[in-house]
N, C-alpha and C positions, 0 to 999 in steps of 0.2 A: 650891175657892174661895180667892181671894187673901186674904192676911193683912191685917187692918186694925190700925191703930195708935191707941192712946189715950194720955192723959197727955202731950200735946204742948204745951199752952198755956203752961205755966210756962216752957218752954224759949224760947218766943217773947217773953214780956214780961220775961225775965231782963235785968237792967241791962246785963250784958256783951253779950248778944245784940243789944240795941238800940244799944249803942255801936258794935258791929261793923257793924250796919245803917247807922248814920250814916256810918261810914268808907267804906262801899261807895257809898252814895247821893251823897256829896260828890265822888267820884272824877271828876276832870276838870272840876269845876264850882265850885271854891273861889272863883272871881272873881265869882260871881253873888250878887246882893244878898240873896236869900232864904236862901242858905246862910250868908252872913256874919251875918245877923240871928239865925239859929238858933244860931250859934256864940257869940254874945255872952253867952248864958246856956246853954251847952251842957248842963251837968249838970241845971239846972232844967228845961230842955225835955225831956230824956230821962226825968227822974223824972215829969214831967207825963204823958208818953205811957205810961209804965209804970203809973201810977195809973189812967188812963183805961181801959187794957186790963184791969187786974186787977179793976176794979169794973164792967166792962161798960158803960162810958160812951163808949168810943171809937166815932166815926162817921167814915167816909171823907169827906174834905173836898170842896170844889167844884172841878170841873175847869176848866182853862183850855184852850180849844180853838183850834187854829190849823191852817193848811194848809201842808204842805211839798210841794215840787215835784220833789225828786230822791229816787230815780231816776224816780218818777212822782208825780202829785198824790195826796196822801192827807190825810185829816183825822186829826190827832193830838190826843189829850186828855191834858193834863199835870196831875198832882196837885200840891198844895203839898209842899214839901220834907219836912215832918214825916210825911206819909203815905207818901212814898217810903222813909223810914227804916223804918217799920212793915213795908212790903212786903218789904224786904230781909231783915228779921229773920224774917218768916214763911217766905219762900222758902228761906232757909238751913235751916230745920227740916223742911219738907215735901218739898222737891225730891228728897232722897235716897230717899224712899219710892217714887218712880217711876223714878228714874234707872236702877237696876239691871234694871228690867223693860222699858225701851224697847229696841227692836231696834237692832242695831249700826249699821245704815245710815240712821239718822235724825240729821241733822247740824245742825239749827238750835237755837241758844240752849241748848247743852249743854256741859258741861265737856269740854275736850279735843277738841271738834269745830270746826265753823265752815265758812266758804265755801271756803277753800283745801283743806282735807282732803276736803270734799265733792266738789269738782271733781276732785281726784286720784282719789277712789274711783270716780266716774262714768266717768272715762277708763279706769281699770283694767277696769271692767265691759265697756266698749265693746271694749277690746282682747281680753278673754277670749272674747267671742262671735265676734269677727272671726277669731281664731286657730282656733277650733274649727269654725266653720261657713262662713267665707269671706265672709259678708255680715252686716250689722247692721241691724236694724229697731228703731225707738224709739217707745214710747208716751210722749208728753210731755203731762202733764195739769196744769192749774192750777185750783184751787178758786175759784169766783166769789165775790168780796167776802168772803173767808174770815172775818176777825175780826168783821166786821159781821153775820155770819150764824150765829155760834155760839149754839145754843139753850141758854138758862139751865137749863132743867129737865134736859136731857141732861148738861151739864157737871157740875151738882151731883150727879147720880146717879153719874157716873163718879168724882168726887172721893170720894164716900162708900164706894166699893169699897176705898179704902186708908185713909181717915181716919175714925176713930170718935169722936175727942175732940169733945164737943159745943161747947165754947167756941171751939175752933179752927174748927169748921164754921160757927159764928155769924160769926166774923171773915171767913172766906172768902166766905160768902153775902153779907155786907155789902159786900164789895169787888165781887163779881160783879154785885150789884144796883145798884151806885152809878151806873152809866151805861147803864141798860137802855133799849132801844128796842123798838118793836113793840107796846107796850101791856101792861097788867097780865096779860092772858090768854096772851100769847105773847111774853114778853120775850126779846130776842136781842141779841147784840153784846157784844164785849169791847173796851175802849179800847186802841188800838195802843200808847199811851205807857206803859201799866202794866207793871211787871216781872212781876207775877202773870199777866198776859195771855199772856206768852210761854210760861210753864210750862203754863197751862191749855190753850193752843192745842196744845201737844205732847201733853198727856194726851188731848185730844179726838181728834186724828188718829192717835194710837197704836192706836185701834180699827181704823182702816183698815190700818195697818202689820201688825197681827196677822192680819187677814183675808187680805191679799195674800201674806204669808210662809207662813202655816200652813194656810190653807184653799185658796187658789189655788196655793200652793207655787211661787211665782215666785222663782227664785234671784237674778236681777239686778234688784232693786228698790231705789230710793233716794229719800229724801224730804228736802227742806229746807223746813220749815214747810208752805206750801200748794203748793209746786212738787214734782211727782211724776214720776218716770221709771221705766218698766219697759223692760228691754232684752232682746231676743230675736232669733232669726234668721228667724221666720216671721210674715208680716204678718197672715194670717188668725187666727193664734193671738192676736196682740195686739189685733185687733179684738174678739175675744170677751172678752179680759181687760178691755178698755175698757168694754164693756157691763156686765160684772160689777162693776167698780169704781164706775161711775156709779149702778148700782142700789143697791149697798151704801151709798154716800154719802147718797143720798136717803132710803132706807128706815130706816137706822140713825142718821144724823147730821143729816138735813135740810139737806144741802149739795148743790150742783150744780157741775159743772165749767163753765168759761167757753168762749167761742168759739175760743180759741187751742188747745184740746185737740185733738190729732191723732196719727195713726200715720204714720210716714214712714221711708224708708230713709236711713241715714247715708251721706253722700257720701264721695268720696275727698278729696284735698287741696283741690280747687277746688269740690267739691260741697257739699251741705247739711251743716251742723254741728248738733250738739246745743247749743242755746242754754240754758245752765244756770249759775246762780250768777255771773253777770257775765262769763262767757267763752263763746266759740264753740269747742266741743270736737270734735276728730276723734280717731281712734285714734292718729295719729302726732304730733299737735301740738295746740296751742290758741292762740287769739287773743283779744284784748279785743273786747267789743262796740263797734260803731261809736259807739253813744250814749255809752259811757264815754270814748272819745277826745274826742268833741265836748264833753262836760262838763268835762274837765280843761283843754281849750283855752279854754273860756269862763271857767273859774275863774282860769286864769293871766292872761288879759287883764284880768279884774276886779282881781286882785292888783296888776298893773302900775299901773293907775290909782290904786288906793288907796295903794300904796307911794309913788308920786310925790307924792301929796297929803298924805303923812304920816299916813294914817288906819289903817295897818296896819304892824306891825313886821316886819323880816326874819325874826325867829324864828318868827312866825306863818306866814309864807310857807313857810319851810323845813319846818315841821311838816306842813303840808298836802301839800307836794310829796313828803315822805318817806312819808306814808301812801299816796298814789297809787302811788308807785314800788314799795312793798311789795306792793300788789295786782297791779300790772302785771307784776312780775317772776315771777309764777307762770304767765305765758303767754310765748309766743315773741315778745318785744317789745324785744329789745336795741336794734335800729336805731330803733324808734319812740321809745323813751325818750331815746336819744341825740339824735335830731332835735328832739324837743319841748323838752328842757332847754336846748339850744343856741339855740332859736328865740326864747326870751323873756328879754330883759334887764331888770333892775330898777334904775332910777335915780331919784333924788329930784329934784323940781323945784327950780329956782333959789331960789324962795322958801323952801322947806323946808330947803334947804342952808344958807341964811343964818340960819334960825331954829334950826338944829342938831337937827332932828327925826330920830329913828332910822327 
């Protein structure tokens, strides 16, 4: 039986822990009004949070819901800044309880992991199977509406396998229940915008990771949140693995795969690639998704208009381009990057030149 941990709550409401949570929550957001308002009385706001936690008075705030369209349309629920401070303090204490138990090839929202290392590892797996067997077959699975389908009863049960501290569990339950859907009898769903949702989503699908690695004994298995790949040389074998995975997901976690889930042979240079983590991956090279190229072109055209009108600074433009180049440089994109960066010129309109806008 896995070890459980007690006496965690004091570490969460410790003033230094809350201060560190504030530093993490404000990262990249210091220009936002809610952050600036919190900072006007930083010590007082942190002490207020500390007192609410200590005396059991803290309740998760109201969510602000909005739609984002990149890379696909999703409903995001954002909490007030003070709640994000608490979640950072909480995750700093409880994340290490699971981190050492996660499988090596789980790459989402984990220290030292991420999309680039995940793509590298997936390509290494493809190459290993190709060298040994001469052909590569891939099972690519996606969980249908993953965050919206996480069962509250199941995730609470999984959390209790590691956490025994009652007050910490009360805080966790409060966060999990704060945006429930499906009614009181069958609450489901975690808000995509919550920091804790990322951790709990990994805890949830770690059950599948353990099943695939230790029961099915699949050597080449990799997961990035709800994107799952199993790599093998035999198509019939992966068809059986697919059935086993889908049965486990439903029976144990009340999840289903979506219509994009399939088993297919990896092509050569011009054949079918593994579409994973923003890249099209072959054994010999990788390229960007066409949708990624389309998005950066659209964004650069938008920046051109905004810069000409004085609505965005060149620093902001450079930051965005630098971020995309960092992503693109992990694929075979030298010519593409050169072509795109030379294709978009940034000039200010005559009006803004006269007004001296940057």
